[in-house]
Short mmCIF file of the C-alpha atoms (twelve columns), coordinates in Angstrom:
data_MODEL
# 
_entry.id   MODEL 
# 
loop_
_atom_site.group_PDB 
_atom_site.id 
_atom_site.type_symbol 
_atom_site.label_atom_id 
_atom_site.label_alt_id 
_atom_site.label_comp_id 
_atom_site.label_asym_id 
_atom_site.label_seq_id 
_atom_site.Cartn_x 
_atom_site.Cartn_y 
_atom_site.Cartn_z 
_atom_site.pdbx_PDB_model_num 
ATOM 1   C CA . UNK A 1   -160.181 146.067 -170.329 1 
ATOM 2   C CA . UNK A 2   -161.936 143.072 -168.757 1 
ATOM 3   C CA . UNK A 3   -159.871 143.632 -165.597 1 
ATOM 4   C CA . UNK A 4   -160.997 147.270 -165.357 1 
ATOM 5   C CA . UNK A 5   -164.589 146.183 -165.957 1 
ATOM 6   C CA . UNK A 6   -164.389 143.601 -163.135 1 
ATOM 7   C CA . UNK A 7   -162.731 145.996 -160.663 1 
ATOM 8   C CA . UNK A 8   -165.086 148.911 -161.298 1 
ATOM 9   C CA . UNK A 9   -168.055 146.495 -161.441 1 
ATOM 10  C CA . UNK A 10  -167.492 145.612 -157.799 1 
ATOM 11  C CA . UNK A 11  -168.176 149.279 -157.012 1 
ATOM 12  C CA . UNK A 12  -171.127 149.536 -159.372 1 
ATOM 13  C CA . UNK A 13  -169.197 152.062 -161.476 1 
ATOM 14  C CA . UNK A 14  -169.792 151.839 -165.268 1 
ATOM 15  C CA . UNK A 15  -166.749 152.236 -167.519 1 
ATOM 16  C CA . UNK A 16  -166.243 152.690 -171.244 1 
ATOM 17  C CA . UNK A 17  -163.220 152.014 -173.408 1 
ATOM 18  C CA . UNK A 18  -161.969 154.776 -175.710 1 
ATOM 19  C CA . UNK A 19  -159.290 153.996 -178.289 1 
ATOM 20  C CA . UNK A 20  -157.478 157.003 -179.731 1 
ATOM 21  C CA . UNK A 21  -154.780 157.600 -182.304 1 
ATOM 22  C CA . UNK A 22  -152.931 160.820 -183.004 1 
ATOM 23  C CA . UNK A 23  -154.365 160.665 -186.509 1 
ATOM 24  C CA . UNK A 24  -157.875 160.802 -184.974 1 
ATOM 25  C CA . UNK A 25  -157.020 164.143 -183.401 1 
ATOM 26  C CA . UNK A 26  -155.282 165.658 -186.422 1 
ATOM 27  C CA . UNK A 27  -158.610 166.764 -187.928 1 
ATOM 28  C CA . UNK A 28  -160.265 169.556 -185.955 1 
ATOM 29  C CA . UNK A 29  -163.775 168.054 -186.266 1 
ATOM 30  C CA . UNK A 30  -162.568 164.645 -185.070 1 
ATOM 31  C CA . UNK A 31  -160.736 166.273 -182.156 1 
ATOM 32  C CA . UNK A 32  -163.906 168.120 -181.126 1 
ATOM 33  C CA . UNK A 33  -165.970 164.934 -181.518 1 
ATOM 34  C CA . UNK A 34  -163.571 163.136 -179.171 1 
ATOM 35  C CA . UNK A 35  -163.870 165.994 -176.637 1 
ATOM 36  C CA . UNK A 36  -167.682 165.821 -176.864 1 
ATOM 37  C CA . UNK A 37  -167.585 162.054 -176.333 1 
ATOM 38  C CA . UNK A 38  -165.528 162.469 -173.156 1 
ATOM 39  C CA . UNK A 39  -167.896 165.184 -171.918 1 
ATOM 40  C CA . UNK A 40  -170.995 163.060 -172.591 1 
ATOM 41  C CA . UNK A 41  -169.542 160.020 -170.805 1 
ATOM 42  C CA . UNK A 42  -168.529 162.034 -167.749 1 
ATOM 43  C CA . UNK A 43  -171.960 163.699 -167.579 1 
ATOM 44  C CA . UNK A 44  -173.530 160.204 -167.534 1 
ATOM 45  C CA . UNK A 45  -171.236 159.163 -164.681 1 
ATOM 46  C CA . UNK A 46  -169.181 156.792 -166.856 1 
ATOM 47  C CA . UNK A 47  -165.419 156.540 -166.319 1 
ATOM 48  C CA . UNK A 48  -163.537 156.506 -169.674 1 
ATOM 49  C CA . UNK A 49  -160.635 154.033 -169.925 1 
ATOM 50  C CA . UNK A 50  -158.350 155.479 -172.609 1 
ATOM 51  C CA . UNK A 51  -155.720 153.638 -174.608 1 
ATOM 52  C CA . UNK A 52  -153.982 153.978 -177.946 1 
ATOM 53  C CA . UNK A 53  -155.481 152.036 -180.829 1 
ATOM 54  C CA . UNK A 54  -152.344 150.071 -181.720 1 
ATOM 55  C CA . UNK A 55  -154.057 148.084 -184.476 1 
ATOM 56  C CA . UNK A 56  -154.411 151.140 -186.747 1 
ATOM 57  C CA . UNK A 57  -151.710 153.487 -185.426 1 
ATOM 58  C CA . UNK A 58  -148.850 154.206 -187.804 1 
ATOM 59  C CA . UNK A 59  -145.391 154.114 -186.282 1 
ATOM 60  C CA . UNK A 60  -144.448 157.683 -187.194 1 
ATOM 61  C CA . UNK A 61  -147.686 159.225 -185.863 1 
ATOM 62  C CA . UNK A 62  -148.203 157.265 -182.658 1 
ATOM 63  C CA . UNK A 63  -148.425 158.841 -179.219 1 
ATOM 64  C CA . UNK A 64  -145.634 156.411 -178.312 1 
ATOM 65  C CA . UNK A 65  -146.219 156.223 -174.560 1 
ATOM 66  C CA . UNK A 66  -149.106 156.370 -172.126 1 
ATOM 67  C CA . UNK A 67  -147.717 159.474 -170.389 1 
ATOM 68  C CA . UNK A 68  -148.162 161.586 -173.523 1 
ATOM 69  C CA . UNK A 69  -151.578 160.062 -174.215 1 
ATOM 70  C CA . UNK A 70  -152.720 160.823 -170.665 1 
ATOM 71  C CA . UNK A 71  -151.535 164.447 -170.904 1 
ATOM 72  C CA . UNK A 72  -153.396 165.035 -174.164 1 
ATOM 73  C CA . UNK A 73  -156.519 163.403 -172.714 1 
ATOM 74  C CA . UNK A 74  -156.276 165.580 -169.591 1 
ATOM 75  C CA . UNK A 75  -156.097 168.671 -171.777 1 
ATOM 76  C CA . UNK A 76  -159.095 167.544 -173.832 1 
ATOM 77  C CA . UNK A 77  -161.335 167.109 -170.755 1 
ATOM 78  C CA . UNK A 78  -159.908 170.205 -168.969 1 
ATOM 79  C CA . UNK A 79  -158.977 168.097 -165.944 1 
ATOM 80  C CA . UNK A 80  -157.979 169.681 -162.648 1 
ATOM 81  C CA . UNK A 81  -155.259 167.097 -161.937 1 
ATOM 82  C CA . UNK A 82  -153.207 164.608 -163.956 1 
ATOM 83  C CA . UNK A 83  -151.502 161.835 -161.965 1 
ATOM 84  C CA . UNK A 84  -148.447 160.139 -163.499 1 
ATOM 85  C CA . UNK A 85  -147.743 157.121 -161.289 1 
ATOM 86  C CA . UNK A 86  -144.281 155.592 -161.061 1 
ATOM 87  C CA . UNK A 87  -142.055 153.649 -158.604 1 
ATOM 88  C CA . UNK A 88  -140.885 156.634 -156.494 1 
ATOM 89  C CA . UNK A 89  -142.735 159.106 -154.271 1 
ATOM 90  C CA . UNK A 90  -141.433 162.132 -156.145 1 
ATOM 91  C CA . UNK A 91  -138.685 163.422 -158.413 1 
ATOM 92  C CA . UNK A 92  -135.133 163.606 -157.067 1 
ATOM 93  C CA . UNK A 93  -132.136 165.605 -158.235 1 
ATOM 94  C CA . UNK A 94  -130.375 162.255 -158.786 1 
ATOM 95  C CA . UNK A 95  -131.070 158.541 -158.333 1 
ATOM 96  C CA . UNK A 96  -131.752 158.168 -154.577 1 
ATOM 97  C CA . UNK A 97  -130.811 154.465 -154.724 1 
ATOM 98  C CA . UNK A 98  -127.226 155.253 -155.698 1 
ATOM 99  C CA . UNK A 99  -126.791 158.820 -154.427 1 
ATOM 100 C CA . UNK A 100 -127.677 159.416 -150.748 1 
ATOM 101 C CA . UNK A 101 -127.324 163.175 -151.296 1 
ATOM 102 C CA . UNK A 102 -130.138 163.283 -153.854 1 
ATOM 103 C CA . UNK A 103 -132.739 165.883 -152.893 1 
ATOM 104 C CA . UNK A 104 -136.503 165.743 -153.307 1 
ATOM 105 C CA . UNK A 105 -138.207 168.025 -155.831 1 
ATOM 106 C CA . UNK A 106 -141.744 168.722 -154.625 1 
ATOM 107 C CA . UNK A 107 -142.808 171.862 -156.485 1 
ATOM 108 C CA . UNK A 108 -142.036 172.765 -160.102 1 
ATOM 109 C CA . UNK A 109 -142.961 175.965 -161.917 1 
ATOM 110 C CA . UNK A 110 -140.280 175.876 -164.652 1 
ATOM 111 C CA . UNK A 111 -139.903 172.485 -166.358 1 
ATOM 112 C CA . UNK A 112 -137.074 173.649 -168.619 1 
ATOM 113 C CA . UNK A 113 -134.981 174.647 -165.600 1 
ATOM 114 C CA . UNK A 114 -135.861 171.351 -163.913 1 
ATOM 115 C CA . UNK A 115 -134.383 169.339 -166.797 1 
ATOM 116 C CA . UNK A 116 -130.991 170.911 -166.071 1 
ATOM 117 C CA . UNK A 117 -131.254 170.166 -162.354 1 
ATOM 118 C CA . UNK A 118 -132.394 166.530 -162.232 1 
ATOM 119 C CA . UNK A 119 -131.335 163.212 -163.746 1 
ATOM 120 C CA . UNK A 120 -134.214 161.708 -165.741 1 
ATOM 121 C CA . UNK A 121 -132.245 159.026 -167.569 1 
ATOM 122 C CA . UNK A 122 -133.986 156.106 -165.853 1 
ATOM 123 C CA . UNK A 123 -135.948 153.730 -168.051 1 
ATOM 124 C CA . UNK A 124 -139.637 152.991 -167.715 1 
ATOM 125 C CA . UNK A 125 -141.021 150.644 -165.105 1 
ATOM 126 C CA . UNK A 126 -141.951 147.037 -165.788 1 
ATOM 127 C CA . UNK A 127 -145.598 148.011 -166.383 1 
ATOM 128 C CA . UNK A 128 -145.087 151.273 -168.286 1 
ATOM 129 C CA . UNK A 129 -144.015 152.405 -171.738 1 
ATOM 130 C CA . UNK A 130 -142.128 155.539 -170.705 1 
ATOM 131 C CA . UNK A 131 -139.493 156.664 -168.232 1 
ATOM 132 C CA . UNK A 132 -139.131 159.843 -166.206 1 
ATOM 133 C CA . UNK A 133 -138.155 161.850 -169.301 1 
ATOM 134 C CA . UNK A 134 -141.535 161.113 -170.931 1 
ATOM 135 C CA . UNK A 135 -143.273 162.135 -167.715 1 
ATOM 136 C CA . UNK A 136 -141.624 165.562 -167.885 1 
ATOM 137 C CA . UNK A 137 -142.819 165.924 -171.479 1 
ATOM 138 C CA . UNK A 138 -146.329 164.920 -170.392 1 
ATOM 139 C CA . UNK A 139 -146.223 167.407 -167.506 1 
ATOM 140 C CA . UNK A 140 -145.225 170.161 -169.943 1 
ATOM 141 C CA . UNK A 141 -148.164 169.335 -172.220 1 
ATOM 142 C CA . UNK A 142 -150.688 169.155 -169.386 1 
ATOM 143 C CA . UNK A 143 -149.592 172.292 -167.508 1 
ATOM 144 C CA . UNK A 144 -149.741 174.264 -170.772 1 
ATOM 145 C CA . UNK A 145 -153.438 173.318 -170.888 1 
ATOM 146 C CA . UNK A 146 -153.974 174.469 -167.285 1 
ATOM 147 C CA . UNK A 147 -153.820 170.998 -165.685 1 
ATOM 148 C CA . UNK A 148 -151.883 170.552 -162.418 1 
ATOM 149 C CA . UNK A 149 -149.691 167.478 -162.872 1 
ATOM 150 C CA . UNK A 150 -148.557 165.126 -160.097 1 
ATOM 151 C CA . UNK A 151 -145.793 162.501 -160.139 1 
ATOM 152 C CA . UNK A 152 -145.962 160.031 -157.254 1 
ATOM 153 C CA . UNK A 153 -145.743 156.362 -156.302 1 
ATOM 154 C CA . UNK A 154 -148.276 154.076 -157.956 1 
ATOM 155 C CA . UNK A 155 -148.134 151.297 -155.364 1 
ATOM 156 C CA . UNK A 156 -149.918 153.503 -152.788 1 
ATOM 157 C CA . UNK A 157 -153.050 154.678 -154.661 1 
ATOM 158 C CA . UNK A 158 -154.668 155.964 -151.455 1 
ATOM 159 C CA . UNK A 159 -152.199 158.867 -151.607 1 
ATOM 160 C CA . UNK A 160 -154.111 160.263 -154.576 1 
ATOM 161 C CA . UNK A 161 -156.943 161.363 -152.275 1 
ATOM 162 C CA . UNK A 162 -154.497 162.876 -149.750 1 
ATOM 163 C CA . UNK A 163 -152.688 164.787 -152.504 1 
ATOM 164 C CA . UNK A 164 -155.909 166.187 -154.005 1 
ATOM 165 C CA . UNK A 165 -157.119 167.248 -150.532 1 
ATOM 166 C CA . UNK A 166 -153.781 168.895 -149.741 1 
ATOM 167 C CA . UNK A 167 -153.435 170.915 -152.942 1 
ATOM 168 C CA . UNK A 168 -157.139 171.787 -153.169 1 
ATOM 169 C CA . UNK A 169 -156.813 173.984 -150.079 1 
ATOM 170 C CA . UNK A 170 -157.257 177.573 -151.394 1 
ATOM 171 C CA . UNK A 171 -155.304 178.996 -148.440 1 
ATOM 172 C CA . UNK A 172 -152.223 176.849 -149.104 1 
ATOM 173 C CA . UNK A 173 -149.129 179.026 -149.810 1 
ATOM 174 C CA . UNK A 174 -147.352 178.159 -153.093 1 
ATOM 175 C CA . UNK A 175 -144.102 177.265 -151.285 1 
ATOM 176 C CA . UNK A 176 -145.698 175.352 -148.389 1 
ATOM 177 C CA . UNK A 177 -143.883 172.100 -147.464 1 
ATOM 178 C CA . UNK A 178 -145.544 168.890 -148.602 1 
ATOM 179 C CA . UNK A 179 -146.487 166.501 -145.764 1 
ATOM 180 C CA . UNK A 180 -145.249 162.904 -145.923 1 
ATOM 181 C CA . UNK A 181 -148.792 161.604 -146.449 1 
ATOM 182 C CA . UNK A 182 -149.026 163.668 -149.664 1 
ATOM 183 C CA . UNK A 183 -145.388 163.422 -150.794 1 
ATOM 184 C CA . UNK A 184 -145.172 163.974 -154.551 1 
ATOM 185 C CA . UNK A 185 -143.823 166.287 -157.212 1 
ATOM 186 C CA . UNK A 186 -146.360 168.905 -158.266 1 
ATOM 187 C CA . UNK A 187 -146.067 170.710 -161.595 1 
ATOM 188 C CA . UNK A 188 -147.992 173.945 -161.242 1 
ATOM 189 C CA . UNK A 189 -150.502 174.611 -164.025 1 
ATOM 190 C CA . UNK A 190 -149.951 177.716 -166.131 1 
ATOM 191 C CA . UNK A 191 -151.907 180.693 -164.820 1 
ATOM 192 C CA . UNK A 192 -152.749 181.625 -168.423 1 
ATOM 193 C CA . UNK A 193 -153.276 178.278 -170.185 1 
ATOM 194 C CA . UNK A 194 -153.030 178.030 -173.946 1 
ATOM 195 C CA . UNK A 195 -156.376 178.414 -175.714 1 
ATOM 196 C CA . UNK A 196 -157.912 175.165 -176.916 1 
ATOM 197 C CA . UNK A 197 -157.290 175.565 -180.639 1 
ATOM 198 C CA . UNK A 198 -153.629 176.477 -180.287 1 
ATOM 199 C CA . UNK A 199 -153.067 173.679 -177.760 1 
ATOM 200 C CA . UNK A 200 -154.578 171.288 -180.309 1 
ATOM 201 C CA . UNK A 201 -152.256 172.561 -183.063 1 
ATOM 202 C CA . UNK A 202 -149.198 172.199 -180.849 1 
ATOM 203 C CA . UNK A 203 -149.938 168.891 -179.118 1 
ATOM 204 C CA . UNK A 204 -152.806 167.190 -180.919 1 
ATOM 205 C CA . UNK A 205 -151.499 167.308 -184.473 1 
ATOM 206 C CA . UNK A 206 -148.718 165.336 -186.110 1 
ATOM 207 C CA . UNK A 207 -146.182 167.576 -187.870 1 
ATOM 208 C CA . UNK A 208 -145.972 166.401 -191.475 1 
ATOM 209 C CA . UNK A 209 -143.022 168.566 -192.515 1 
ATOM 210 C CA . UNK A 210 -140.705 171.470 -191.760 1 
ATOM 211 C CA . UNK A 211 -140.625 175.025 -193.105 1 
ATOM 212 C CA . UNK A 212 -137.311 176.909 -192.853 1 
ATOM 213 C CA . UNK A 213 -137.632 180.690 -192.500 1 
ATOM 214 C CA . UNK A 214 -135.271 183.657 -192.454 1 
ATOM 215 C CA . UNK A 215 -134.476 185.910 -189.492 1 
ATOM 216 C CA . UNK A 216 -136.994 188.570 -190.504 1 
ATOM 217 C CA . UNK A 217 -139.806 186.016 -190.513 1 
ATOM 218 C CA . UNK A 218 -138.752 184.820 -187.045 1 
ATOM 219 C CA . UNK A 219 -139.121 188.295 -185.579 1 
ATOM 220 C CA . UNK A 220 -142.411 188.883 -187.397 1 
ATOM 221 C CA . UNK A 221 -143.862 185.578 -186.141 1 
ATOM 222 C CA . UNK A 222 -142.553 185.469 -182.589 1 
ATOM 223 C CA . UNK A 223 -142.085 189.136 -181.657 1 
ATOM 224 C CA . UNK A 224 -144.927 190.823 -183.506 1 
ATOM 225 C CA . UNK A 225 -147.340 187.811 -183.832 1 
ATOM 226 C CA . UNK A 226 -147.704 188.249 -187.593 1 
ATOM 227 C CA . UNK A 227 -148.628 185.673 -190.231 1 
ATOM 228 C CA . UNK A 228 -145.953 183.765 -192.146 1 
ATOM 229 C CA . UNK A 229 -145.588 185.013 -195.722 1 
ATOM 230 C CA . UNK A 230 -143.865 183.211 -198.573 1 
ATOM 231 C CA . UNK A 231 -141.236 185.950 -198.855 1 
ATOM 232 C CA . UNK A 232 -139.724 184.807 -195.541 1 
ATOM 233 C CA . UNK A 233 -139.503 181.100 -196.433 1 
ATOM 234 C CA . UNK A 234 -136.098 179.708 -197.433 1 
ATOM 235 C CA . UNK A 235 -136.902 176.044 -198.047 1 
ATOM 236 C CA . UNK A 236 -139.312 173.205 -197.258 1 
ATOM 237 C CA . UNK A 237 -138.680 169.698 -195.976 1 
ATOM 238 C CA . UNK A 238 -141.140 166.807 -196.229 1 
ATOM 239 C CA . UNK A 239 -144.298 166.236 -198.246 1 
ATOM 240 C CA . UNK A 240 -147.543 167.637 -196.846 1 
ATOM 241 C CA . UNK A 241 -150.893 168.982 -197.941 1 
ATOM 242 C CA . UNK A 242 -152.717 172.214 -197.168 1 
ATOM 243 C CA . UNK A 243 -154.216 172.396 -193.641 1 
ATOM 244 C CA . UNK A 244 -151.625 170.013 -192.196 1 
ATOM 245 C CA . UNK A 245 -149.350 170.979 -189.301 1 
ATOM 246 C CA . UNK A 246 -145.669 171.769 -189.843 1 
ATOM 247 C CA . UNK A 247 -142.698 172.815 -187.738 1 
ATOM 248 C CA . UNK A 248 -141.353 176.292 -188.435 1 
ATOM 249 C CA . UNK A 249 -137.617 176.498 -187.813 1 
ATOM 250 C CA . UNK A 250 -134.645 178.802 -188.320 1 
ATOM 251 C CA . UNK A 251 -131.298 177.408 -189.421 1 
ATOM 252 C CA . UNK A 252 -128.350 179.581 -188.369 1 
ATOM 253 C CA . UNK A 253 -125.611 180.117 -190.908 1 
ATOM 254 C CA . UNK A 254 -122.704 177.717 -190.602 1 
ATOM 255 C CA . UNK A 255 -119.326 179.041 -189.572 1 
ATOM 256 C CA . UNK A 256 -116.957 179.006 -192.584 1 
ATOM 257 C CA . UNK A 257 -114.481 176.130 -192.418 1 
ATOM 258 C CA . UNK A 258 -110.795 177.108 -192.439 1 
ATOM 259 C CA . UNK A 259 -108.909 176.440 -195.655 1 
ATOM 260 C CA . UNK A 260 -107.109 173.061 -195.511 1 
ATOM 261 C CA . UNK A 261 -103.776 174.714 -196.347 1 
ATOM 262 C CA . UNK A 262 -104.010 176.823 -193.155 1 
ATOM 263 C CA . UNK A 263 -104.380 173.785 -190.880 1 
ATOM 264 C CA . UNK A 264 -101.649 171.733 -189.281 1 
ATOM 265 C CA . UNK A 265 -101.588 167.986 -189.901 1 
ATOM 266 C CA . UNK A 266 -103.191 167.298 -186.508 1 
ATOM 267 C CA . UNK A 267 -105.902 169.940 -187.004 1 
ATOM 268 C CA . UNK A 268 -106.722 168.576 -190.464 1 
ATOM 269 C CA . UNK A 269 -106.990 165.060 -189.033 1 
ATOM 270 C CA . UNK A 270 -109.420 166.289 -186.342 1 
ATOM 271 C CA . UNK A 271 -111.517 168.204 -188.880 1 
ATOM 272 C CA . UNK A 272 -111.767 165.128 -191.109 1 
ATOM 273 C CA . UNK A 273 -112.797 162.968 -188.160 1 
ATOM 274 C CA . UNK A 274 -115.508 165.425 -187.120 1 
ATOM 275 C CA . UNK A 275 -116.929 165.640 -190.627 1 
ATOM 276 C CA . UNK A 276 -118.925 168.647 -191.895 1 
ATOM 277 C CA . UNK A 277 -120.059 170.996 -189.146 1 
ATOM 278 C CA . UNK A 278 -123.737 170.887 -188.292 1 
ATOM 279 C CA . UNK A 279 -125.830 173.767 -187.029 1 
ATOM 280 C CA . UNK A 280 -128.540 173.306 -184.438 1 
ATOM 281 C CA . UNK A 281 -132.000 174.260 -185.658 1 
ATOM 282 C CA . UNK A 282 -134.027 176.753 -183.618 1 
ATOM 283 C CA . UNK A 283 -137.709 175.824 -183.494 1 
ATOM 284 C CA . UNK A 284 -139.965 178.845 -183.813 1 
ATOM 285 C CA . UNK A 285 -143.297 177.034 -183.501 1 
ATOM 286 C CA . UNK A 286 -145.962 174.921 -185.179 1 
ATOM 287 C CA . UNK A 287 -148.623 176.038 -187.631 1 
ATOM 288 C CA . UNK A 288 -151.293 174.962 -190.105 1 
ATOM 289 C CA . UNK A 289 -150.291 175.684 -193.693 1 
ATOM 290 C CA . UNK A 290 -152.568 177.137 -196.365 1 
ATOM 291 C CA . UNK A 291 -150.567 175.553 -199.202 1 
ATOM 292 C CA . UNK A 292 -149.000 172.157 -199.873 1 
ATOM 293 C CA . UNK A 293 -145.250 171.538 -199.755 1 
ATOM 294 C CA . UNK A 294 -145.126 171.518 -203.569 1 
ATOM 295 C CA . UNK A 295 -146.901 174.865 -203.785 1 
ATOM 296 C CA . UNK A 296 -144.747 176.439 -201.072 1 
ATOM 297 C CA . UNK A 297 -141.597 175.322 -202.860 1 
ATOM 298 C CA . UNK A 298 -142.777 177.239 -205.925 1 
ATOM 299 C CA . UNK A 299 -143.806 180.455 -204.143 1 
ATOM 300 C CA . UNK A 300 -141.117 180.655 -201.436 1 
ATOM 301 C CA . UNK A 301 -139.286 183.960 -201.487 1 
ATOM 302 C CA . UNK A 302 -142.057 185.573 -203.533 1 
ATOM 303 C CA . UNK A 303 -144.592 188.291 -202.784 1 
ATOM 304 C CA . UNK A 304 -148.244 187.257 -202.532 1 
ATOM 305 C CA . UNK A 305 -149.021 189.385 -205.586 1 
ATOM 306 C CA . UNK A 306 -147.005 186.874 -207.654 1 
ATOM 307 C CA . UNK A 307 -148.977 183.775 -206.549 1 
ATOM 308 C CA . UNK A 308 -151.509 184.104 -209.343 1 
ATOM 309 C CA . UNK A 309 -148.815 184.124 -212.036 1 
ATOM 310 C CA . UNK A 310 -146.857 181.243 -210.466 1 
ATOM 311 C CA . UNK A 311 -149.653 178.907 -209.311 1 
ATOM 312 C CA . UNK A 312 -152.570 180.087 -211.409 1 
ATOM 313 C CA . UNK A 313 -154.549 180.907 -208.256 1 
ATOM 314 C CA . UNK A 314 -154.160 182.590 -204.878 1 
ATOM 315 C CA . UNK A 315 -156.079 180.866 -202.083 1 
ATOM 316 C CA . UNK A 316 -154.436 182.982 -199.378 1 
ATOM 317 C CA . UNK A 317 -151.906 185.794 -199.263 1 
ATOM 318 C CA . UNK A 318 -150.034 184.040 -196.437 1 
ATOM 319 C CA . UNK A 319 -148.660 180.528 -195.906 1 
ATOM 320 C CA . UNK A 320 -149.576 180.299 -192.196 1 
ATOM 321 C CA . UNK A 321 -152.188 182.644 -190.742 1 
ATOM 322 C CA . UNK A 322 -151.273 184.071 -187.340 1 
ATOM 323 C CA . UNK A 323 -154.417 182.491 -185.854 1 
ATOM 324 C CA . UNK A 324 -153.085 179.070 -186.873 1 
ATOM 325 C CA . UNK A 325 -149.544 179.668 -185.593 1 
ATOM 326 C CA . UNK A 326 -148.262 178.666 -182.141 1 
ATOM 327 C CA . UNK A 327 -144.820 180.011 -181.208 1 
ATOM 328 C CA . UNK A 328 -142.593 177.860 -178.987 1 
ATOM 329 C CA . UNK A 329 -139.365 179.866 -179.035 1 
ATOM 330 C CA . UNK A 330 -138.535 181.368 -175.645 1 
ATOM 331 C CA . UNK A 331 -138.391 185.128 -175.133 1 
ATOM 332 C CA . UNK A 332 -134.761 184.834 -174.022 1 
ATOM 333 C CA . UNK A 333 -133.652 183.031 -177.180 1 
ATOM 334 C CA . UNK A 334 -135.677 185.440 -179.295 1 
ATOM 335 C CA . UNK A 335 -134.046 188.483 -177.723 1 
ATOM 336 C CA . UNK A 336 -130.530 187.022 -177.520 1 
ATOM 337 C CA . UNK A 337 -130.358 185.568 -181.017 1 
ATOM 338 C CA . UNK A 338 -132.717 187.593 -183.178 1 
ATOM 339 C CA . UNK A 339 -133.279 191.031 -181.690 1 
ATOM 340 C CA . UNK A 340 -129.686 192.031 -180.953 1 
ATOM 341 C CA . UNK A 341 -128.109 194.899 -182.873 1 
ATOM 342 C CA . UNK A 342 -126.061 192.684 -185.256 1 
ATOM 343 C CA . UNK A 343 -129.119 190.599 -186.024 1 
ATOM 344 C CA . UNK A 344 -131.250 193.643 -186.738 1 
ATOM 345 C CA . UNK A 345 -128.722 194.518 -189.431 1 
ATOM 346 C CA . UNK A 346 -129.013 190.959 -190.768 1 
ATOM 347 C CA . UNK A 347 -132.805 191.219 -190.847 1 
ATOM 348 C CA . UNK A 348 -132.617 194.479 -192.812 1 
ATOM 349 C CA . UNK A 349 -130.119 192.897 -195.231 1 
ATOM 350 C CA . UNK A 350 -132.406 189.909 -195.800 1 
ATOM 351 C CA . UNK A 351 -135.352 192.213 -196.426 1 
ATOM 352 C CA . UNK A 352 -133.307 194.135 -199.044 1 
ATOM 353 C CA . UNK A 353 -132.216 190.897 -200.791 1 
ATOM 354 C CA . UNK A 354 -133.634 190.543 -204.334 1 
ATOM 355 C CA . UNK A 355 -136.649 188.275 -204.736 1 
ATOM 356 C CA . UNK A 356 -135.682 185.012 -206.513 1 
ATOM 357 C CA . UNK A 357 -136.794 185.024 -210.156 1 
ATOM 358 C CA . UNK A 358 -139.071 182.121 -211.052 1 
ATOM 359 C CA . UNK A 359 -138.363 180.184 -214.223 1 
ATOM 360 C CA . UNK A 360 -141.002 180.828 -216.942 1 
ATOM 361 C CA . UNK A 361 -141.285 177.084 -217.492 1 
ATOM 362 C CA . UNK A 362 -141.889 176.515 -213.794 1 
ATOM 363 C CA . UNK A 363 -144.572 179.195 -213.712 1 
ATOM 364 C CA . UNK A 364 -146.471 177.486 -216.482 1 
ATOM 365 C CA . UNK A 365 -146.697 174.095 -214.752 1 
# 
């Protein structure tokens, strides 16, 4: 910090240090206080120098790298640009040092498609905590908040001005070639950025647990933007309290394993080596829960009219209100996996399934 103070002091520019932790942003009031602090400093002409408060950060709820921290900060201040500086001018389809056929990537509108097209396996630089993979994650966070994100070479800081001038031209076509003086990779900000509260739920909060839901709940949440009700919850993982953030996921049914007697000796040996088959979870989104993990475990699969008898109270008729739910599942996955004709039959079957009967002893706890 002393170095920043000396460098900016030569220009007569006041600076202020801000130390953040993800835990600071997990409470809505603290998140808003941090946003107000940034706004007040910028209005006074003070440049904030942001870092993670390592002395109080817990390992499991740290930002983990400066790229992620910078993206969240950019979203908090509603920045126009976020610059992620590295040791190359822009992204390439492969490592240009080892592959002369690697092509430059100068304009990105779909980060998910980009991950399939480029190699981002390089480690971080000598002065950074993240590699190119973390920069793509940061770009995804920032563009979702409406912030144009730039990846370029850090050893030529004068390029920052050239890049801002180039992309600030309102008459610039979206597919216009990038001049050498402004060579970089630009991640185009979303035209309809996520609203502040939902962006905070998705990126500002640490997920304290996981809620597994059935297919009917997936369609209700993602397709029809409904609240999550206990009847659609299959199980809960982790220990969390009310008003904490959780991941909402769907676990596809495992394929039945063939009977050992029907396998040849070689097939049985392969099956034993592979171990039990694992299914890949499908993330539906993140949300703020109205009940703790213990309470949800007791009311899962039940109608809201039964909450009073099971818990002794009913604070809310839903587990996650639709205003506190952010869906992350893509439309393609939603349509392909959940809204096909066979799956519609599965949804109807799940909805007709009998509600699990609670034990009288459990209800009295």
